[in-house]
mmCIF file as gemmi writes it, N, C-alpha and C atoms, coordinates in Angstrom:
data_model
loop_
_atom_site.group_PDB
_atom_site.id
_atom_site.type_symbol
_atom_site.label_atom_id
_atom_site.label_alt_id
_atom_site.label_comp_id
_atom_site.label_asym_id
_atom_site.label_entity_id
_atom_site.label_seq_id
_atom_site.pdbx_PDB_ins_code
_atom_site.Cartn_x
_atom_site.Cartn_y
_atom_site.Cartn_z
_atom_site.occupancy
_atom_site.B_iso_or_equiv
_atom_site.pdbx_formal_charge
_atom_site.auth_seq_id
_atom_site.auth_asym_id
_atom_site.pdbx_PDB_model_num
ATOM 1 N N . MET Axp A 1 ? 45.927 8.849 -33.368 1 0 ? 1 A 1
ATOM 2 C CA . MET Axp A 1 ? 45.498 8.469 -32.02 1 0 ? 1 A 1
ATOM 3 C C . MET Axp A 1 ? 45.144 9.211 -31.394 1 0 ? 1 A 1
ATOM 4 N N . SER Axp A 2 ? 44.245 9.293 -30.323 1 0 ? 2 A 1
ATOM 5 C CA . SER Axp A 2 ? 43.894 10.579 -29.463 1 0 ? 2 A 1
ATOM 6 C C . SER Axp A 2 ? 44.696 10.583 -28.054 1 0 ? 2 A 1
ATOM 7 N N . LYS Axp A 3 ? 44.395 11.348 -27 1 0 ? 3 A 1
ATOM 8 C CA . LYS Axp A 3 ? 45.412 11.508 -26.036 1 0 ? 3 A 1
ATOM 9 C C . LYS Axp A 3 ? 44.942 10.399 -25.302 1 0 ? 3 A 1
ATOM 10 N N . ALA Axp A 4 ? 43.891 9.865 -25.03 1 0 ? 4 A 1
ATOM 11 C CA . ALA Axp A 4 ? 43.027 9.104 -24.227 1 0 ? 4 A 1
ATOM 12 C C . ALA Axp A 4 ? 43.737 7.434 -24.842 1 0 ? 4 A 1
ATOM 13 N N . GLU Axp A 5 ? 43.88 7.42 -25.884 1 0 ? 5 A 1
ATOM 14 C CA . GLU Axp A 5 ? 43.932 6.363 -26.217 1 0 ? 5 A 1
ATOM 15 C C . GLU Axp A 5 ? 45.62 5.809 -26.201 1 0 ? 5 A 1
ATOM 16 N N . LEU Axp A 6 ? 46.047 6.986 -26.541 1 0 ? 6 A 1
ATOM 17 C CA . LEU Axp A 6 ? 47.881 6.761 -26.141 1 0 ? 6 A 1
ATOM 18 C C . LEU Axp A 6 ? 48.032 6.24 -24.703 1 0 ? 6 A 1
ATOM 19 N N . LYS Axp A 7 ? 47.323 7.104 -23.849 1 0 ? 7 A 1
ATOM 20 C CA . LYS Axp A 7 ? 47.592 6.712 -22.541 1 0 ? 7 A 1
ATOM 21 C C . LYS Axp A 7 ? 47.269 5.039 -22.297 1 0 ? 7 A 1
ATOM 22 N N . LYS Axp A 8 ? 45.866 4.801 -22.773 1 0 ? 8 A 1
ATOM 23 C CA . LYS Axp A 8 ? 45.439 3.172 -22.597 1 0 ? 8 A 1
ATOM 24 C C . LYS Axp A 8 ? 46.727 2.427 -23.202 1 0 ? 8 A 1
ATOM 25 N N . LYS Axp A 9 ? 47.231 2.562 -24.262 1 0 ? 9 A 1
ATOM 26 C CA . LYS Axp A 9 ? 48.172 1.741 -24.681 1 0 ? 9 A 1
ATOM 27 C C . LYS Axp A 9 ? 49.344 1.755 -23.957 1 0 ? 9 A 1
ATOM 28 N N . ILE Axp A 10 ? 49.593 2.995 -23.593 1 0 ? 10 A 1
ATOM 29 C CA . ILE Axp A 10 ? 51.175 2.981 -22.304 1 0 ? 10 A 1
ATOM 30 C C . ILE Axp A 10 ? 50.769 2.325 -21.4 1 0 ? 10 A 1
ATOM 31 N N . PHE Axp A 11 ? 49.515 2.438 -20.668 1 0 ? 11 A 1
ATOM 32 C CA . PHE Axp A 11 ? 49.337 1.705 -19.458 1 0 ? 11 A 1
ATOM 33 C C . PHE Axp A 11 ? 49.182 -0.002 -20.018 1 0 ? 11 A 1
ATOM 34 N N . SER Axp A 12 ? 48.766 -0.216 -20.718 1 0 ? 12 A 1
ATOM 35 C CA . SER Axp A 12 ? 48.596 -1.474 -21.026 1 0 ? 12 A 1
ATOM 36 C C . SER Axp A 12 ? 50.215 -2.192 -21.345 1 0 ? 12 A 1
ATOM 37 N N . TYR Axp A 13 ? 50.983 -1.634 -21.985 1 0 ? 13 A 1
ATOM 38 C CA . TYR Axp A 13 ? 52.309 -1.896 -21.773 1 0 ? 13 A 1
ATOM 39 C C . TYR Axp A 13 ? 53.228 -1.892 -20.689 1 0 ? 13 A 1
ATOM 40 N N . ASP Axp A 14 ? 52.822 -1.303 -19.684 1 0 ? 14 A 1
ATOM 41 C CA . ASP Axp A 14 ? 53.286 -1.088 -18.586 1 0 ? 14 A 1
ATOM 42 C C . ASP Axp A 14 ? 52.577 -2.412 -17.467 1 0 ? 14 A 1
ATOM 43 N N . PHE Axp A 15 ? 51.401 -2.517 -17.953 1 0 ? 15 A 1
ATOM 44 C CA . PHE Axp A 15 ? 50.855 -3.705 -16.803 1 0 ? 15 A 1
ATOM 45 C C . PHE Axp A 15 ? 51.975 -4.683 -17.686 1 0 ? 15 A 1
ATOM 46 N N . ALA Axp A 16 ? 52.024 -5.254 -19.168 1 0 ? 16 A 1
ATOM 47 C CA . ALA Axp A 16 ? 52.488 -6.308 -19.292 1 0 ? 16 A 1
ATOM 48 C C . ALA Axp A 16 ? 53.88 -6.237 -19.078 1 0 ? 16 A 1
ATOM 49 N N . ILE Axp A 17 ? 54.344 -5.215 -19.288 1 0 ? 17 A 1
ATOM 50 C CA . ILE Axp A 17 ? 55.97 -5.229 -18.737 1 0 ? 17 A 1
ATOM 51 C C . ILE Axp A 17 ? 56.228 -5.749 -17.357 1 0 ? 17 A 1
ATOM 52 N N . HIS Axp A 18 ? 55.122 -5.359 -16.392 1 0 ? 18 A 1
ATOM 53 C CA . HIS Axp A 18 ? 55.235 -5.408 -14.792 1 0 ? 18 A 1
ATOM 54 C C . HIS Axp A 18 ? 55.299 -7.27 -14.98 1 0 ? 18 A 1
ATOM 55 N N . GLU Axp A 19 ? 54.072 -7.618 -15.366 1 0 ? 19 A 1
ATOM 56 C CA . GLU Axp A 19 ? 53.626 -9.333 -15.47 1 0 ? 19 A 1
ATOM 57 C C . GLU Axp A 19 ? 54.996 -9.948 -16.045 1 0 ? 19 A 1
ATOM 58 N N . LEU Axp A 20 ? 55.433 -9.556 -17.099 1 0 ? 20 A 1
ATOM 59 C CA . LEU Axp A 20 ? 56.65 -9.917 -17.601 1 0 ? 20 A 1
ATOM 60 C C . LEU Axp A 20 ? 58.163 -9.911 -16.761 1 0 ? 20 A 1
ATOM 61 N N . VAL Axp A 21 ? 58.264 -9.004 -15.987 1 0 ? 21 A 1
ATOM 62 C CA . VAL Axp A 21 ? 59.506 -8.929 -15.366 1 0 ? 21 A 1
ATOM 63 C C . VAL Axp A 21 ? 59.202 -9.757 -13.785 1 0 ? 21 A 1
ATOM 64 N N . LEU Axp A 22 ? 58.011 -10.027 -13.482 1 0 ? 22 A 1
ATOM 65 C CA . LEU Axp A 22 ? 57.477 -10.929 -12.508 1 0 ? 22 A 1
ATOM 66 C C . LEU Axp A 22 ? 57.898 -12.375 -13.026 1 0 ? 22 A 1
ATOM 67 N N . PHE Axp A 23 ? 57.369 -12.887 -14.083 1 0 ? 23 A 1
ATOM 68 C CA . PHE Axp A 23 ? 57.612 -13.899 -14.769 1 0 ? 23 A 1
ATOM 69 C C . PHE Axp A 23 ? 58.796 -14.583 -14.805 1 0 ? 23 A 1
ATOM 70 N N . LEU Axp A 24 ? 59.765 -13.264 -15.166 1 0 ? 24 A 1
ATOM 71 C CA . LEU Axp A 24 ? 61.192 -13.814 -15.295 1 0 ? 24 A 1
ATOM 72 C C . LEU Axp A 24 ? 62 -13.927 -13.999 1 0 ? 24 A 1
ATOM 73 N N . ASP Axp A 25 ? 61.615 -13.367 -12.834 1 0 ? 25 A 1
ATOM 74 C CA . ASP Axp A 25 ? 61.835 -13.491 -11.441 1 0 ? 25 A 1
ATOM 75 C C . ASP Axp A 25 ? 61.896 -15.03 -11.34 1 0 ? 25 A 1
ATOM 76 N N . THR Axp A 26 ? 60.827 -15.599 -11.761 1 0 ? 26 A 1
ATOM 77 C CA . THR Axp A 26 ? 60.817 -17.328 -11.34 1 0 ? 26 A 1
ATOM 78 C C . THR Axp A 26 ? 61.281 -17.846 -12.775 1 0 ? 26 A 1
ATOM 79 N N . HIS Axp A 27 ? 61.647 -17.329 -13.786 1 0 ? 27 A 1
ATOM 80 C CA . HIS Axp A 27 ? 62.182 -18.106 -15.097 1 0 ? 27 A 1
ATOM 81 C C . HIS Axp A 27 ? 63.396 -17.537 -15.912 1 0 ? 27 A 1
ATOM 82 N N . PRO Axp A 28 ? 64.436 -16.815 -15.099 1 0 ? 28 A 1
ATOM 83 C CA . PRO Axp A 28 ? 65.231 -16.349 -15.641 1 0 ? 28 A 1
ATOM 84 C C . PRO Axp A 28 ? 66.441 -16.583 -17.03 1 0 ? 28 A 1
ATOM 85 N N . THR Axp A 29 ? 65.763 -17.758 -17.283 1 0 ? 29 A 1
ATOM 86 C CA . THR Axp A 29 ? 66.696 -18.273 -18.361 1 0 ? 29 A 1
ATOM 87 C C . THR Axp A 29 ? 65.5 -18.299 -19.573 1 0 ? 29 A 1
ATOM 88 N N . ASN Axp A 30 ? 64.436 -17.663 -19.619 1 0 ? 30 A 1
ATOM 89 C CA . ASN Axp A 30 ? 63.464 -18.085 -20.414 1 0 ? 30 A 1
ATOM 90 C C . ASN Axp A 30 ? 63.926 -16.668 -21.809 1 0 ? 30 A 1
ATOM 91 N N . LYS Axp A 31 ? 64.456 -16.827 -22.507 1 0 ? 31 A 1
ATOM 92 C CA . LYS Axp A 31 ? 64.718 -16.336 -23.912 1 0 ? 31 A 1
ATOM 93 C C . LYS Axp A 31 ? 63.58 -15.221 -24.707 1 0 ? 31 A 1
ATOM 94 N N . LYS Axp A 32 ? 62.681 -16.298 -24.876 1 0 ? 32 A 1
ATOM 95 C CA . LYS Axp A 32 ? 61.164 -15.561 -25.361 1 0 ? 32 A 1
ATOM 96 C C . LYS Axp A 32 ? 60.761 -14.49 -24.452 1 0 ? 32 A 1
ATOM 97 N N . ALA Axp A 33 ? 60.457 -14.719 -23.246 1 0 ? 33 A 1
ATOM 98 C CA . ALA Axp A 33 ? 60.008 -13.838 -22.174 1 0 ? 33 A 1
ATOM 99 C C . ALA Axp A 33 ? 60.954 -12.609 -22.166 1 0 ? 33 A 1
ATOM 100 N N . MET Axp A 34 ? 62.301 -12.971 -22.143 1 0 ? 34 A 1
ATOM 101 C CA . MET Axp A 34 ? 63.25 -11.559 -22.171 1 0 ? 34 A 1
ATOM 102 C C . MET Axp A 34 ? 63.415 -11.023 -23.797 1 0 ? 34 A 1
ATOM 103 N N . ALA Axp A 35 ? 62.796 -11.652 -24.456 1 0 ? 35 A 1
ATOM 104 C CA . ALA Axp A 35 ? 62.962 -10.909 -25.885 1 0 ? 35 A 1
ATOM 105 C C . ALA Axp A 35 ? 61.697 -10.189 -25.775 1 0 ? 35 A 1
ATOM 106 N N . LEU Axp A 36 ? 60.647 -10.98 -25.606 1 0 ? 36 A 1
ATOM 107 C CA . LEU Axp A 36 ? 59.046 -10.197 -25.604 1 0 ? 36 A 1
ATOM 108 C C . LEU Axp A 36 ? 59.252 -8.529 -24.428 1 0 ? 36 A 1
ATOM 109 N N . LEU Axp A 37 ? 59.795 -9.015 -23.21 1 0 ? 37 A 1
ATOM 110 C CA . LEU Axp A 37 ? 59.927 -7.695 -22.279 1 0 ? 37 A 1
ATOM 111 C C . LEU Axp A 37 ? 60.68 -6.809 -23.125 1 0 ? 37 A 1
ATOM 112 N N . GLU Axp A 38 ? 61.987 -6.654 -24.067 1 0 ? 38 A 1
ATOM 113 C CA . GLU Axp A 38 ? 62.684 -5.97 -24.665 1 0 ? 38 A 1
ATOM 114 C C . GLU Axp A 38 ? 61.85 -5.167 -25.74 1 0 ? 38 A 1
ATOM 115 N N . GLU Axp A 39 ? 60.85 -6.032 -26.192 1 0 ? 39 A 1
ATOM 116 C CA . GLU Axp A 39 ? 60.325 -5.629 -27.555 1 0 ? 39 A 1
ATOM 117 C C . GLU Axp A 39 ? 58.974 -4.735 -26.877 1 0 ? 39 A 1
ATOM 118 N N . TYR Axp A 40 ? 58.365 -4.892 -25.6 1 0 ? 40 A 1
ATOM 119 C CA . TYR Axp A 40 ? 57.579 -4.168 -25.279 1 0 ? 40 A 1
ATOM 120 C C . TYR Axp A 40 ? 58.077 -2.81 -24.52 1 0 ? 40 A 1
ATOM 121 N N . ARG Axp A 41 ? 59.305 -3.147 -23.932 1 0 ? 41 A 1
ATOM 122 C CA . ARG Axp A 41 ? 60.018 -1.489 -23.63 1 0 ? 41 A 1
ATOM 123 C C . ARG Axp A 41 ? 60.112 -0.792 -24.725 1 0 ? 41 A 1
ATOM 124 N N . LYS Axp A 42 ? 60.614 -1.236 -25.66 1 0 ? 42 A 1
ATOM 125 C CA . LYS Axp A 42 ? 60.784 -0.496 -27.026 1 0 ? 42 A 1
ATOM 126 C C . LYS Axp A 42 ? 59.707 0.352 -27.431 1 0 ? 42 A 1
ATOM 127 N N . ARG Axp A 43 ? 58.629 -0.596 -27.33 1 0 ? 43 A 1
ATOM 128 C CA . ARG Axp A 43 ? 57.337 -0.056 -28.081 1 0 ? 43 A 1
ATOM 129 C C . ARG Axp A 43 ? 56.892 1.119 -26.903 1 0 ? 43 A 1
ATOM 130 N N . ARG Axp A 44 ? 56.669 0.568 -25.626 1 0 ? 44 A 1
ATOM 131 C CA . ARG Axp A 44 ? 56.148 1.668 -24.741 1 0 ? 44 A 1
ATOM 132 C C . ARG Axp A 44 ? 57.175 3.143 -25.161 1 0 ? 44 A 1
ATOM 133 N N . ALA Axp A 45 ? 58.808 2.904 -25.031 1 0 ? 45 A 1
ATOM 134 C CA . ALA Axp A 45 ? 59.077 4.093 -25.019 1 0 ? 45 A 1
ATOM 135 C C . ALA Axp A 45 ? 58.686 5.029 -26.211 1 0 ? 45 A 1
ATOM 136 N N . GLU Axp A 46 ? 58.479 4.212 -27.478 1 0 ? 46 A 1
ATOM 137 C CA . GLU Axp A 46 ? 57.949 4.887 -28.719 1 0 ? 46 A 1
ATOM 138 C C . GLU Axp A 46 ? 56.61 5.712 -28.35 1 0 ? 46 A 1
ATOM 139 N N . LEU Axp A 47 ? 55.752 4.781 -27.738 1 0 ? 47 A 1
ATOM 140 C CA . LEU Axp A 47 ? 54.468 5.635 -27.385 1 0 ? 47 A 1
ATOM 141 C C . LEU Axp A 47 ? 54.184 6.854 -26.621 1 0 ? 47 A 1
ATOM 142 N N . VAL Axp A 48 ? 55.471 6.616 -25.379 1 0 ? 48 A 1
ATOM 143 C CA . VAL Axp A 48 ? 55.638 7.865 -24.604 1 0 ? 48 A 1
ATOM 144 C C . VAL Axp A 48 ? 56.275 9.064 -25.171 1 0 ? 48 A 1
ATOM 145 N N . THR Axp A 49 ? 57.108 8.689 -26.471 1 0 ? 49 A 1
ATOM 146 C CA . THR Axp A 49 ? 57.516 9.559 -27.349 1 0 ? 49 A 1
ATOM 147 C C . THR Axp A 49 ? 56.578 10.321 -28.1 1 0 ? 49 A 1
ATOM 148 N N . ALA Axp A 50 ? 55.733 9.369 -28.761 1 0 ? 50 A 1
ATOM 149 C CA . ALA Axp A 50 ? 54.5 9.991 -29.518 1 0 ? 50 A 1
ATOM 150 C C . ALA Axp A 50 ? 53.869 11.043 -28.512 1 0 ? 50 A 1
ATOM 151 N N . TYR Axp A 51 ? 53.327 10.398 -27.348 1 0 ? 51 A 1
ATOM 152 C CA . TYR Axp A 51 ? 52.588 11.365 -26.747 1 0 ? 51 A 1
ATOM 153 C C . TYR Axp A 51 ? 53.416 12.65 -26.142 1 0 ? 51 A 1
ATOM 154 N N . GLU Axp A 52 ? 54.658 12.679 -26.023 1 0 ? 52 A 1
ATOM 155 C CA . GLU Axp A 52 ? 55.452 13.755 -25.097 1 0 ? 52 A 1
ATOM 156 C C . GLU Axp A 52 ? 55.468 14.979 -26.455 1 0 ? 52 A 1
ATOM 157 N N . GLU Axp A 53 ? 55.497 14.311 -27.878 1 0 ? 53 A 1
ATOM 158 C CA . GLU Axp A 53 ? 55.63 14.964 -28.952 1 0 ? 53 A 1
ATOM 159 C C . GLU Axp A 53 ? 54.306 15.857 -29.191 1 0 ? 53 A 1
ATOM 160 N N . ARG Axp A 54 ? 53.356 15.249 -29.051 1 0 ? 54 A 1
ATOM 161 C CA . ARG Axp A 54 ? 51.771 16.068 -29.087 1 0 ? 54 A 1
ATOM 162 C C . ARG Axp A 54 ? 51.41 16.63 -28.226 1 0 ? 54 A 1
ATOM 163 N N . TYR Axp A 55 ? 51.587 16.037 -26.885 1 0 ? 55 A 1
ATOM 164 C CA . TYR Axp A 55 ? 50.494 16.786 -25.448 1 0 ? 55 A 1
ATOM 165 C C . TYR Axp A 55 ? 51.89 17.232 -24.329 1 0 ? 55 A 1
ATOM 166 N N . GLY Axp A 56 ? 53.049 16.818 -24.296 1 0 ? 56 A 1
ATOM 167 C CA . GLY Axp A 56 ? 53.875 17.305 -23.36 1 0 ? 56 A 1
ATOM 168 C C . GLY Axp A 56 ? 54.237 16.179 -22.749 1 0 ? 56 A 1
ATOM 169 N N . ALA Axp A 57 ? 54.871 16.536 -21.356 1 0 ? 57 A 1
ATOM 170 C CA . ALA Axp A 57 ? 55.471 15.371 -20.678 1 0 ? 57 A 1
ATOM 171 C C . ALA Axp A 57 ? 54.476 14.198 -20.332 1 0 ? 57 A 1
ATOM 172 N N . PHE Axp A 58 ? 54.818 12.989 -20.272 1 0 ? 58 A 1
ATOM 173 C CA . PHE Axp A 58 ? 54.367 12.217 -19.867 1 0 ? 58 A 1
ATOM 174 C C . PHE Axp A 58 ? 54.443 11.885 -18.449 1 0 ? 58 A 1
ATOM 175 N N . ILE Axp A 59 ? 55.948 11.869 -17.966 1 0 ? 59 A 1
ATOM 176 C CA . ILE Axp A 59 ? 56.306 11.602 -16.761 1 0 ? 59 A 1
ATOM 177 C C . ILE Axp A 59 ? 57.602 12.747 -16.403 1 0 ? 59 A 1
ATOM 178 N N . ILE Axp A 60 ? 57.467 12.942 -15.201 1 0 ? 60 A 1
ATOM 179 C CA . ILE Axp A 60 ? 58.677 13.752 -15.01 1 0 ? 60 A 1
ATOM 180 C C . ILE Axp A 60 ? 59.92 13.165 -14.887 1 0 ? 60 A 1
ATOM 181 N N . LYS Axp A 61 ? 60.798 13.515 -15.713 1 0 ? 61 A 1
ATOM 182 C CA . LYS Axp A 61 ? 62.158 12.787 -15.574 1 0 ? 61 A 1
ATOM 183 C C . LYS Axp A 61 ? 63.254 13.891 -14.866 1 0 ? 61 A 1
ATOM 184 N N . PRO Axp A 62 ? 64.325 13.15 -14.686 1 0 ? 62 A 1
ATOM 185 C CA . PRO Axp A 62 ? 65.252 13.772 -14.029 1 0 ? 62 A 1
ATOM 186 C C . PRO Axp A 62 ? 66.132 14.942 -14.817 1 0 ? 62 A 1
ATOM 187 N N . CYS Axp A 63 ? 66.42 15.841 -14.697 1 0 ? 63 A 1
ATOM 188 C CA . CYS Axp A 63 ? 66.963 16.887 -15.102 1 0 ? 63 A 1
ATOM 189 C C . CYS Axp A 63 ? 68.266 17.226 -14.361 1 0 ? 63 A 1
ATOM 190 N N . ASP Axp A 64 ? 69.479 17.352 -15.166 1 0 ? 64 A 1
ATOM 191 C CA . ASP Axp A 64 ? 70.685 17.919 -14.717 1 0 ? 64 A 1
ATOM 192 C C . ASP Axp A 64 ? 70.459 19.318 -14.875 1 0 ? 64 A 1
ATOM 193 N N . THR Axp A 65 ? 70.015 19.795 -15.6 1 0 ? 65 A 1
ATOM 194 C CA . THR Axp A 65 ? 70.285 21.131 -16.198 1 0 ? 65 A 1
ATOM 195 C C . THR Axp A 65 ? 69.076 22.102 -16.974 1 0 ? 65 A 1
ATOM 196 N N . PRO Axp A 66 ? 68.647 22.923 -16.933 1 0 ? 66 A 1
ATOM 197 C CA . PRO Axp A 66 ? 67.623 23.342 -17.899 1 0 ? 66 A 1
ATOM 198 C C . PRO Axp A 66 ? 67.857 23.475 -19.463 1 0 ? 66 A 1
ATOM 199 N N . ALA Axp A 67 ? 68.894 23.24 -19.553 1 0 ? 67 A 1
ATOM 200 C CA . ALA Axp A 67 ? 69.483 23.299 -21.286 1 0 ? 67 A 1
ATOM 201 C C . ALA Axp A 67 ? 68.902 21.866 -21.483 1 0 ? 67 A 1
ATOM 202 N N . THR Axp A 68 ? 68.645 20.994 -20.651 1 0 ? 68 A 1
ATOM 203 C CA . THR Axp A 68 ? 68.551 19.609 -21.176 1 0 ? 68 A 1
ATOM 204 C C . THR Axp A 68 ? 67.133 19.458 -21.893 1 0 ? 68 A 1
ATOM 205 N N . GLY Axp A 69 ? 66.446 20.68 -22.031 1 0 ? 69 A 1
ATOM 206 C CA . GLY Axp A 69 ? 64.86 20.907 -21.99 1 0 ? 69 A 1
ATOM 207 C C . GLY Axp A 69 ? 63.808 20.44 -21.561 1 0 ? 69 A 1
ATOM 208 N N . CYS Axp A 70 ? 64.298 19.314 -20.449 1 0 ? 70 A 1
ATOM 209 C CA . CYS Axp A 70 ? 63.119 19.247 -19.571 1 0 ? 70 A 1
ATOM 210 C C . CYS Axp A 70 ? 62.36 19.352 -18.858 1 0 ? 70 A 1
ATOM 211 N N . TRP Axp A 71 ? 62.615 20.81 -18.848 1 0 ? 71 A 1
ATOM 212 C CA . TRP Axp A 71 ? 61.548 21.816 -18.154 1 0 ? 71 A 1
ATOM 213 C C . TRP Axp A 71 ? 60.603 22.201 -18.966 1 0 ? 71 A 1
ATOM 214 N N . LYS Axp A 72 ? 60.212 21.733 -19.791 1 0 ? 72 A 1
ATOM 215 C CA . LYS Axp A 72 ? 59.103 22.429 -20.791 1 0 ? 72 A 1
ATOM 216 C C . LYS Axp A 72 ? 57.608 21.638 -20.064 1 0 ? 72 A 1
ATOM 217 N N . TRP Axp A 73 ? 57.47 20.72 -19.175 1 0 ? 73 A 1
ATOM 218 C CA . TRP Axp A 73 ? 56.393 20.661 -18.297 1 0 ? 73 A 1
ATOM 219 C C . TRP Axp A 73 ? 55.956 21.822 -17.705 1 0 ? 73 A 1
ATOM 220 N N . LEU Axp A 74 ? 56.755 22.456 -17.524 1 0 ? 74 A 1
ATOM 221 C CA . LEU Axp A 74 ? 56.513 23.945 -16.718 1 0 ? 74 A 1
ATOM 222 C C . LEU Axp A 74 ? 55.46 24.846 -17.531 1 0 ? 74 A 1
ATOM 223 N N . GLU Axp A 75 ? 55.548 24.624 -18.876 1 0 ? 75 A 1
ATOM 224 C CA . GLU Axp A 75 ? 54.726 25.162 -19.741 1 0 ? 75 A 1
ATOM 225 C C . GLU Axp A 75 ? 53.586 25.034 -19.933 1 0 ? 75 A 1
ATOM 226 N N . GLY Axp A 76 ? 53.263 23.79 -19.741 1 0 ? 76 A 1
ATOM 227 C CA . GLY Axp A 76 ? 51.617 23.005 -19.845 1 0 ? 76 A 1
ATOM 228 C C . GLY Axp A 76 ? 50.587 23.352 -18.868 1 0 ? 76 A 1
ATOM 229 N N . PRO Axp A 77 ? 49.675 22.946 -18.849 1 0 ? 77 A 1
ATOM 230 C CA . PRO Axp A 77 ? 48.812 22.986 -17.228 1 0 ? 77 A 1
ATOM 231 C C . PRO Axp A 77 ? 49.488 21.827 -16.537 1 0 ? 77 A 1
ATOM 232 N N . TRP Axp A 78 ? 49.108 22.696 -15.117 1 0 ? 78 A 1
ATOM 233 C CA . TRP Axp A 78 ? 49.421 21.729 -13.763 1 0 ? 78 A 1
ATOM 234 C C . TRP Axp A 78 ? 48.277 20.725 -14.238 1 0 ? 78 A 1
ATOM 235 N N . PRO Axp A 79 ? 48.524 19.537 -13.186 1 0 ? 79 A 1
ATOM 236 C CA . PRO Axp A 79 ? 47.994 18.641 -13.249 1 0 ? 79 A 1
ATOM 237 C C . PRO Axp A 79 ? 46.121 18.947 -12.844 1 0 ? 79 A 1
ATOM 238 N N . TRP Axp A 80 ? 46.248 19.877 -11.91 1 0 ? 80 A 1
ATOM 239 C CA . TRP Axp A 80 ? 44.698 20.019 -11.416 1 0 ? 80 A 1
ATOM 240 C C . TRP Axp A 80 ? 44.08 21.079 -12.463 1 0 ? 80 A 1
ATOM 241 N N . GLU Axp A 81 ? 44.957 21.493 -13.346 1 0 ? 81 A 1
ATOM 242 C CA . GLU Axp A 81 ? 44.127 22.276 -14.565 1 0 ? 81 A 1
ATOM 243 C C . GLU Axp A 81 ? 43.596 21.442 -15.674 1 0 ? 81 A 1
ATOM 244 N N . ASN Axp A 82 ? 43.551 20.311 -15.557 1 0 ? 82 A 1
ATOM 245 C CA . ASN Axp A 82 ? 43.176 19.441 -16.798 1 0 ? 82 A 1
ATOM 246 C C . ASN Axp A 82 ? 42.758 18.007 -16.117 1 0 ? 82 A 1
ATOM 247 N N . ASN Axp A 83 ? 41.847 17.354 -16.751 1 0 ? 83 A 1
ATOM 248 C CA . ASN Axp A 83 ? 41.338 16.151 -16.151 1 0 ? 83 A 1
ATOM 249 C C . ASN Axp A 83 ? 42.534 14.953 -17.056 1 0 ? 83 A 1
ATOM 250 N N . PHE Axp A 84 ? 43.239 14.171 -16.188 1 0 ? 84 A 1
ATOM 251 C CA . PHE Axp A 84 ? 43.975 13.388 -17.035 1 0 ? 84 A 1
ATOM 252 C C . PHE Axp A 84 ? 43.794 12.634 -17.633 1 0 ? 84 A 1
ATOM 253 N N . MET Axp A 85 ? 42.476 11.808 -17.244 1 0 ? 85 A 1
ATOM 254 C CA . MET Axp A 85 ? 42.192 10.379 -17.9 1 0 ? 85 A 1
ATOM 255 C C . MET Axp A 85 ? 41.282 10.839 -19.028 1 0 ? 85 A 1
ATOM 256 N N . GLU Axp A 86 ? 40.882 12.097 -19.111 1 0 ? 86 A 1
ATOM 257 C CA . GLU Axp A 86 ? 39.742 12.394 -20.486 1 0 ? 86 A 1
ATOM 258 C C . GLU Axp A 86 ? 40.547 12.586 -22.008 1 0 ? 86 A 1
ATOM 259 N N . GLY Axp A 87 ? 41.696 12.741 -21.867 1 0 ? 87 A 1
ATOM 260 C CA . GLY Axp A 87 ? 42.281 12.929 -23.158 1 0 ? 87 A 1
ATOM 261 C C . GLY Axp A 87 ? 41.78 13.884 -23.835 1 0 ? 87 A 1
């Protein structure tokens, strides 16, 4: 899967997750929606992991220490050095 395809899938899951959260605000006991939300969150996390293994950080995450390895975003290009949506 290309960089652009991964981003598109992640953004699709972001949208679906947001919509499910809104639905659950008014239907908090809907177990089917809750299960779907958890499934989508898990799938999104898998896609983000796949993206980060291939292309570097997808989002900036909080770091307690440089030893956690999350300072790697410093090694890649800065946002203005590439076109984010082109892949």
